[in-house]
C-alpha positions in Angstrom: 0.0 0.0 0.0 1.3 3.4 -0.6 1.6 6.6 1.2 -1.8 8.1 1.9 -2.9 4.8 3.4 0.0 5.0 5.7 -1.1 8.3 7.0 -4.0 6.7 8.7 -2.0 5.7 11.7 -2.7 9.0 13.5 -5.4 9.7 16.1 -8.7 10.5 14.5 -10.6 12.2 17.2 -11.4 15.9 17.0 -12.0 18.4 19.8 -13.9 21.7 20.2 -16.8 20.9 17.9 -19.2 23.9 17.7 -21.7 23.4 20.5 -24.5 24.1 18.2 -23.6 21.0 16.2 -24.7 17.6 17.2 -22.0 15.5 18.8 -22.5 12.0 17.7 -20.0 9.6 19.3 -18.7 8.9 22.7 -19.1 11.3 25.5 -15.9 11.6 27.4 -15.0 12.5 30.9 -12.2 14.7 32.1 -9.1 12.6 32.0 -8.2 12.7 28.3 -5.7 15.4 27.3 -4.8 16.0 30.9 -1.1 16.4 30.5 -1.2 19.2 27.9 -4.0 21.1 29.5 -2.2 21.0 32.9 0.9 22.3 31.2 -1.1 25.0 29.5 -2.9 25.8 32.8 0.4 26.2 34.6 1.7 28.5 32.0 -1.4 30.6 32.2 -1.2 30.9 35.9 2.4 32.0 35.7 1.6 34.6 33.1 -1.6 35.8 34.8 -1.8 39.5 35.2 1.1 40.2 32.8 0.2 42.2 29.7 1.1 40.4 26.5 2.8 42.3 23.8 3.8 41.3 20.3 4.7 37.6 20.0 3.3 36.3 23.3 5.0 39.1 25.3 8.4 38.3 23.9 10.3 40.7 21.6 11.6 38.7 18.7 15.1 39.3 17.4 15.5 39.9 13.6 14.8 36.6 11.7 13.6 34.8 14.8 10.5 32.7 14.4 7.7 33.0 16.9 6.4 29.7 18.3 3.0 30.0 20.1 2.5 28.1 23.3 0.6 24.8 23.1 -3.2 25.2 22.8 -5.3 24.3 25.7 -7.0 21.1 24.8 -10.6 20.3 25.4 -10.5 17.1 27.6 -13.8 16.0 26.1 -13.3 14.4 22.7 -16.3 14.0 20.4 -17.3 13.6 16.9 -20.0 15.8 15.5 -21.9 16.6 12.3 -18.9 18.5 10.9 -16.9 15.2 10.9 -19.7 13.1 9.5 -20.1 15.5 6.6 -16.4 15.1 5.6 -17.5 12.5 3.0 -20.1 9.9 2.3 -20.6 6.2 1.7 -21.5 4.2 -1.3 -22.2 0.5 -1.8 -20.6 -1.6 -4.5 -20.4 -5.4 -4.8 -21.6 -6.0 -1.3 -19.0 -3.6 0.2 -19.5 -0.3 2.1 -17.0 2.1 0.6 -16.0 5.7 1.5 -15.3 8.4 -1.0 -11.7 9.7 -0.6 -11.5 13.0 1.2 -8.9 15.6 2.3 -7.8 15.4 5.9 -5.5 17.3 8.3 -3.1 15.3 10.4 -1.6 17.3 13.3 1.1 16.7 15.8 3.1 18.8 18.2 6.9 18.6 17.8 8.3 15.6 19.6 11.2 16.2 22.0 13.6 14.3 19.8 12.7 16.5 16.8 13.7 19.8 18.5 16.6 21.4 16.7 16.1 19.2 13.6 14.8 20.5 10.3 11.4 19.3 8.9 13.4 17.8 6.1 15.4 15.6 8.5 12.2 14.5 10.3 10.5 13.5 7.1 13.6 11.8 5.8 14.4 9.7 8.8 11.0 9.1 10.6 8.3 9.4 8.0 9.3 7.3 5.1 5.7 6.7 3.8 6.4 9.1 1.0 9.4 10.2 -1.0 11.2 13.4 -0.3 10.0 14.6 -3.7 6.4 14.2 -2.4 7.1 16.3 0.7 8.8 19.1 -1.3 5.8 19.1 -3.7 3.3 19.0 -0.8 5.1 22.0 0.8 5.0 24.0 -2.4 1.3 23.4 -2.6 0.7 24.6 0.9 -0.2 21.3 2.4 2.5 21.3 5.1 2.0 23.9 7.8 3.9 24.9 10.9 1.8 26.8 13.5 -0.9 27.3 10.8 1.6 29.0 8.4 2.4 27.2 5.1 6.0 26.0 5.0 7.7 26.1 1.6 11.2 25.5 2.8 11.6 22.2 4.6 14.9 23.3 6.1 13.1 25.2 8.8 14.3 24.1 12.2 11.7 22.8 14.7 11.3 24.2 18.1 9.4 23.1 21.2 5.6 23.5 20.9 5.7 23.7 17.1 2.4 22.4 15.7 2.8 20.6 12.4 0.0 19.9 10.0 -0.1 17.9 6.8 -3.1 17.7 4.5 -3.5 14.3 2.9 -5.9 12.7 0.5 -7.4 10.0 2.6 -8.6 6.6 1.3 -10.3 4.1 3.6 -10.5 0.4 3.0 -13.9 -1.1 2.2 -15.8 -3.1 4.7 -18.7 -5.5 4.5 -21.8 -3.7 3.3 -24.3 -5.4 5.6 -26.2 -2.9 7.7 -25.6 -2.6 11.5 -28.4 -4.4 13.2 -29.5 -2.8 16.5 -30.5 -5.5 18.9 -31.4 -3.4 21.9 -31.8 0.3 22.5 -33.6 1.0 25.8 -32.1 4.3 26.8 -29.5 2.7 29.0 -27.7 0.4 26.7 -27.3 0.1 22.9 -26.5 -3.4 21.6 -25.6 -4.0 17.9 -24.7 -7.1 15.9 -21.3 -6.0 14.5 -20.4 -7.3 11.1 -16.9 -8.6 10.6 -14.4 -6.2 9.0 -15.7 -3.0 10.7 -13.7 -1.5 13.5 -15.5 -0.2 16.6 -14.3 3.3 16.3 -11.8 5.4 14.3 -8.3 4.0 14.3 -5.5 3.2 11.8 -6.8 3.7 8.2 -10.4 3.6 9.4 -12.6 6.6 10.3 -16.0 6.7 8.5 -16.0 2.9 8.0 -16.4 2.3 11.8 -19.3 1.4 14.0 -19.3 4.8 15.7 -19.4 6.8 12.5 -21.9 4.5 10.9 -24.2 4.9 13.9 -23.8 8.6 13.9 -24.1 9.2 10.2 -27.0 6.8 9.5 -28.9 6.7 12.7 -28.0 9.9 14.5 -27.1 7.9 17.6 -24.9 9.9 20.0 -23.3 10.0 23.5 -22.2 6.4 23.5 -19.7 4.8 26.0 -18.0 1.6 25.0 -18.4 -1.3 27.3 -16.2 -3.6 25.3 -14.7 -3.9 21.9 -14.3 -6.6 19.3 -11.4 -7.1 16.9 -12.1 -5.7 13.5 -12.4 -9.1 11.9 -14.7 -10.5 14.7 -18.5 -10.2 14.5 -21.2 -10.3 17.1 -22.6 -8.7 20.2 -21.2 -5.2 20.8 -22.5 -3.2 23.8 -22.5 0.5 24.4 -23.7 2.3 27.4 -26.0 5.3 26.8 -25.2 7.0 30.1 -22.1 7.4 32.2 -23.9 5.8 35.2 -24.7 2.7 33.1 -21.2 2.6 31.8 -19.7 2.6 35.3 -22.1 -0.1 36.4 -21.2 -2.4 33.5 -17.6 -1.7 34.0 -17.8 -2.8 37.6 -19.5 -6.0 36.5 -16.7 -6.7 34.1 -14.1 -6.0 36.8 -15.8 -8.4 39.1 -16.1 -11.0 36.3 -19.8 -11.2 36.5 -20.3 -11.0 32.8 -20.5 -14.3 31.0 -19.2 -14.3 27.5 -19.9 -17.0 24.9 -18.3 -17.1 21.5 -18.6 -19.5 18.6 -15.9 -20.1 16.0 -14.9 -22.5 13.2 -11.5 -24.1 13.5 -9.3 -26.2 11.3 -9.5 -30.0 11.9 -11.5 -32.4 14.0 -11.8 -30.8 17.5 -12.0 -33.3 20.3 -15.4 -34.2 21.7 -16.4 -33.2 25.2 -15.3 -30.2 27.3 -11.7 -29.1 26.9 -10.1 -26.5 29.2 -7.0 -24.6 28.3 -5.2 -22.8 31.1 -1.9 -21.8 29.4 -0.5 -18.3 30.4 -0.5 -15.7 27.6 2.2 -13.1 26.9 2.0 -10.1 24.6 4.7 -10.3 22.0 3.9 -7.1 20.1 1.5 -4.4 21.1 1.6 -2.9 17.6 0.4 -6.0 15.8 -1.5 -7.4 18.8 0.6 -10.5 18.7 0.6 -12.9 21.6 1.8 -16.4 22.5 1.7 -19.0 25.2 4.6 -18.3 27.6 5.3 -19.2 31.2 6.0 -15.5 31.8 2.5 -14.6 30.6 -0.7 -13.9 32.5 -2.8 -16.7 33.8 -5.6 -17.5 31.4 -8.5 -20.0 31.2 -10.8 -20.9 28.4 -13.4 -23.6 28.2 -14.1 -25.1 24.8 -16.8 -27.5 23.5 -17.1 -29.0 20.0 -20.5 -28.4 18.5 -20.1 -30.0 15.1 -17.6 -31.4 12.5 -18.2 -31.4 8.8 -15.3 -33.6 7.8 -12.7 -30.8 7.5 -13.5 -28.1 10.1 -15.2 -27.9 13.5 -17.6 -25.5 15.1 -16.5 -24.8 18.7 -18.2 -23.0 21.6 -15.8 -20.8 23.5 -16.2 -19.5 27.1 -13.3 -17.2 28.1 -13.2 -17.2 31.9 -10.3 -14.7 32.0 -9.6 -11.8 29.7 -6.4 -11.8 27.9 -5.5 -10.3 24.5 -6.6 -12.7 21.8 -7.2 -15.4 24.4 -9.5 -17.6 22.4 -7.3 -17.4 19.3 -4.1 -18.1 21.2 -5.5 -21.1 23.1 -7.0 -22.6 20.0 -3.7 -22.3 18.2 -1.9 -23.9 21.2 -4.3 -26.8 21.1 -3.6 -27.3 17.4 -6.9 -26.0 16.0 -6.5 -22.4 14.9 -9.5 -20.4 13.8 -10.2 -20.7 10.1 -9.0 -17.5 8.3 -7.1 -16.3 11.4 -4.4 -14.0 9.7 -2.1 -14.1 12.8 -2.5 -17.5 14.6 -3.1 -19.5 11.5 0.0 -18.1 9.8 2.9 -20.3 8.6 5.2 -17.8 10.2 4.9 -19.8 13.4 6.8 -22.7 11.8 5.9 -26.3 10.8 3.8 -26.9 13.9 2.1 -23.4 13.6 2.4 -22.9 17.4 0.7 -26.2 18.4 1.7 -27.1 21.9 3.8 -24.0 22.2 6.3 -25.3 19.7 7.8 -22.2 18.1 11.4 -22.2 17.0 11.7 -18.5 16.8 12.4 -15.7 19.3 9.7 -13.0 19.7 11.6 -10.7 17.4 12.0 -13.4 14.7 8.4 -14.4 15.0 7.2 -10.9 14.5 9.5 -10.4 11.6 8.3 -13.6 9.9 4.7 -12.6 10.4 5.2 -9.2 8.9 7.2 -10.5 6.0 4.6 -13.2 5.2 1.8 -10.6 4.9 4.0 -8.2 3.1 4.9 -10.8 0.5 1.2 -11.5 0.1 0.3 -7.8 0.0 -2.0 -8.4 2.9 -0.6 -6.2 5.7 -4.0 -4.7 6.0 -4.9 -7.9 7.9 -2.5 -6.9 10.6 -3.8 -3.3 10.5 -0.3 -1.9 10.2 1.2 0.3 7.5 2.6 -1.4 4.4 6.2 -0.3 5.1 5.9 -1.7 8.7 8.9 0.5 9.6 10.4 -0.6 12.9 7.7 -3.2 13.7 10.2 -6.0 13.7 12.1 -4.4 16.5 9.1 -3.3 18.4 8.6 -6.6 20.3 11.9 -6.2 22.1 10.6 -3.0 23.8 7.4 -4.5 25.2 7.1 -5.3 28.9 4.3 -7.1 30.5 2.2 -5.2 33.0 0.9 -6.3 36.3 -2.3 -4.4 35.9 -5.7 -6.1 36.0 -6.8 -7.7 32.8 -10.5 -8.6 32.9 -11.8 -9.6 29.6 -12.5 -12.1 26.9 -10.1 -13.3 24.3 -11.0 -11.2 21.4 -12.4 -8.1 23.0 -10.4 -7.8 26.1 -12.1 -5.6 28.7 -9.6 -3.9 30.9 -9.3 -0.7 32.8 -5.5 -0.8 33.2 -5.0 1.9 30.5 -2.6 -0.4 28.7 -2.0 0.6 25.1 -0.8 -1.0 22.0 1.1 0.8 19.2 3.8 3.4 18.6 3.4 7.0 19.6 5.9 8.1 17.0 3.6 9.9 14.7 4.0 13.1 12.9 2.5 15.4 10.3 2.3 12.6 7.8 0.0 10.7 10.2 2.0 7.6 9.9 4.0 5.9 12.5 7.8 5.9 12.4 7.9 2.8 14.5 10.9 4.1 16.4 9.1 4.8 19.6 7.1 2.7 22.1 3.4 2.5 21.8 0.7 4.2 19.7 -2.5 5.0 21.5 -4.6 4.7 18.4 -4.2 1.9 16.0 -4.3 -0.7 18.8 -8.0 -0.2 19.0 -8.1 -1.7 15.5 -5.6 -4.5 15.7 -6.4 -5.5 19.2 -9.2 -3.3 20.4 -8.9 -4.5 23.9 -8.5 -1.4 26.0 -11.7 -0.7 28.0 -12.3 2.6 29.7 -16.1 2.3 29.8 -16.4 5.2 27.3 -14.9 5.9 24.0 -12.5 8.1 25.7 -10.0 5.3 25.3 -6.3 5.8 24.9 -6.9 7.0 21.3 -8.8 10.0 22.7 -6.3 10.6 25.5 -3.5 11.0 22.9 -4.7 14.4 22.1 -1.4 15.3 20.5 -2.4 13.9 17.2 -5.8 15.5 16.5 -7.3 15.5 13.1 -9.8 17.3 10.9 -11.0 17.0 7.3 -10.5 20.2 5.4 -12.6 19.9 2.3 -15.5 18.1 0.7 -14.6 14.7 -0.9 -12.7 14.7 -4.2 -12.3 11.8 -6.5 -8.7 12.3 -7.5 -5.7 14.2 -6.2 -2.5 15.1 -8.1 -0.2 14.2 -5.2 -2.0 11.1 -4.0 -0.4 7.9 -5.1 -3.4 5.9 -3.9 -5.4 7.6 -6.6 -3.1 6.2 -9.2 -3.6 2.6 -8.1 -6.3 0.3 -9.3 -6.7 -1.6 -6.1 -8.7 -4.8 -6.1 -11.6 -5.2 -3.6 -10.8 -7.2 -0.5 -11.6 -10.9 -0.4 -13.4 -12.9 2.2 -10.1 -13.8 3.8 -9.4 -10.1 4.3 -12.8 -9.3 5.7 -14.0 -12.2 7.8 -12.5 -14.3 10.5 -14.7 -17.1 11.7 -15.1 -15.9 15.3 -18.4 -14.5 16.6 -19.5 -13.0 19.9 -22.7 -15.0 20.4 -23.9 -13.9 23.9 -23.1 -11.6 26.7 -24.9 -12.2 30.0 -24.9 -10.4 33.3 -26.9 -10.6 36.6 -29.8 -8.7 35.0 -29.3 -8.8 31.3 -28.6 -11.1 28.4 -27.9 -10.1 24.8 -27.4 -12.5 22.0 -27.3 -12.7 18.2 -28.2 -15.3 15.7 -25.5 -17.8 15.0 -23.7 -17.0 11.7 -24.2 -19.1 8.6 -20.6 -20.4 8.8 -21.4 -22.0 12.2 -24.2 -24.2 10.8 -23.4 -27.9 11.0 -23.8 -28.6 7.3 -21.8 -25.5 6.2 -19.1 -26.2 3.6 -16.4 -23.7 2.6 -16.9 -22.7 -1.0 -16.0 -19.8 -3.3 -17.5 -16.9 -1.5 -19.0 -13.6 -2.5 -20.4 -10.7 -0.6 -24.1 -10.3 -0.6 -25.4 -7.0 -2.0 -26.1 -4.4 0.7 -29.7 -3.6 1.4 
């Protein structure tokens, strides 16, 4: 994939929507953006009562460039009509598609960039595009520093510089099946999430997300997430309508009073009877959401029961009793029955045994490298929800450390309140990750959307340093956009669906369930598959 697709690794929340406009996504509480607002608040207190003159009260020397102080950020992050109107959907071949649109990626100058030129930063950290592209983008006014167009990329960066880059954004298609609302009683909203659709903006996805679809098509607002599902996983997805309900449900999750039932289709003849797997799970890579069974991992327990076998594959009932990242998928791989179409745990990158019994003849770094290379060679890095260049991902696993924080969730939609995050924070005006830093607070929600904060405040919204905004109405083609020059084939079933479905969530006073998917029927046979036309 090319450049503009790589720009989608930045945060996609926007603050300070006009109050007259409808805010149609998660209502956040006051924690997000705390660091910067505290810094700004301190600066304001120190300067209170002093009269400002000229450039912030400081007299500039000849040729000196004024850098404004960081803006005070609104701790409440929301999406509103302005964001929904950035572009629109259309349906083609059973897919929901988004018309390309212009978008501003923003970031404050990182500490390691201070004293370096924009040219150096682009050259060494944002290799999504060629240097020729950045020079052309600057000449066209698409690169700005503190809202001033920058034509000369030799300008030296200073602390608090705000960089912006306007890109032509393309979003991947998703399944065109409508979102079915199962319950909406004023306290909770429950939907049957189709596979391939992320819960909320992350990575390359913004409009093709559950939150944006609900806001754009149904006008549903003020939602708090109770849990998340992986992009390729389908099934029961709960939102709280009020903060009080959100806190109540979160406590139930903490106390493990929520029963979760999944159904999946796995390779091979799964054993009859009840099978319990209690192997500890360790996170190998936060960026890719890659885990493995390891004695140093967290204690985990999943109960499995075979429901049917069609001669090649089995349908299995899954009851995750603890909540670890990819718990169901990792345990099934360990047992030797990976989920059909699992792009990570069914990969040949694990070696001849494909991880069965924990037999992996690779270090964590080698495993991650092999996985990325396999998908790169197949041009399927989208399945890992990482940029095509995957810069630095292979080294990223060595930086990860396990956390002792509470982890209270199911395997594919881990529900935790630890604030743990997955992905690299090394993002800049291109909107792509350089991969040279630790953890990004955004794309994790896609690859492994397992961070629960009982509202869509999430870590993505807390990373208010990379805020975004679309700048114009959709255009069909752009002279600088390399994605516009590609004739990209529509995604296949393998890229859109993993045979894992959240069938039922049950608490002390509620139970929400969906119909079992077609692929879970006893007589289902894998055939050449095509998407049904959208309604």
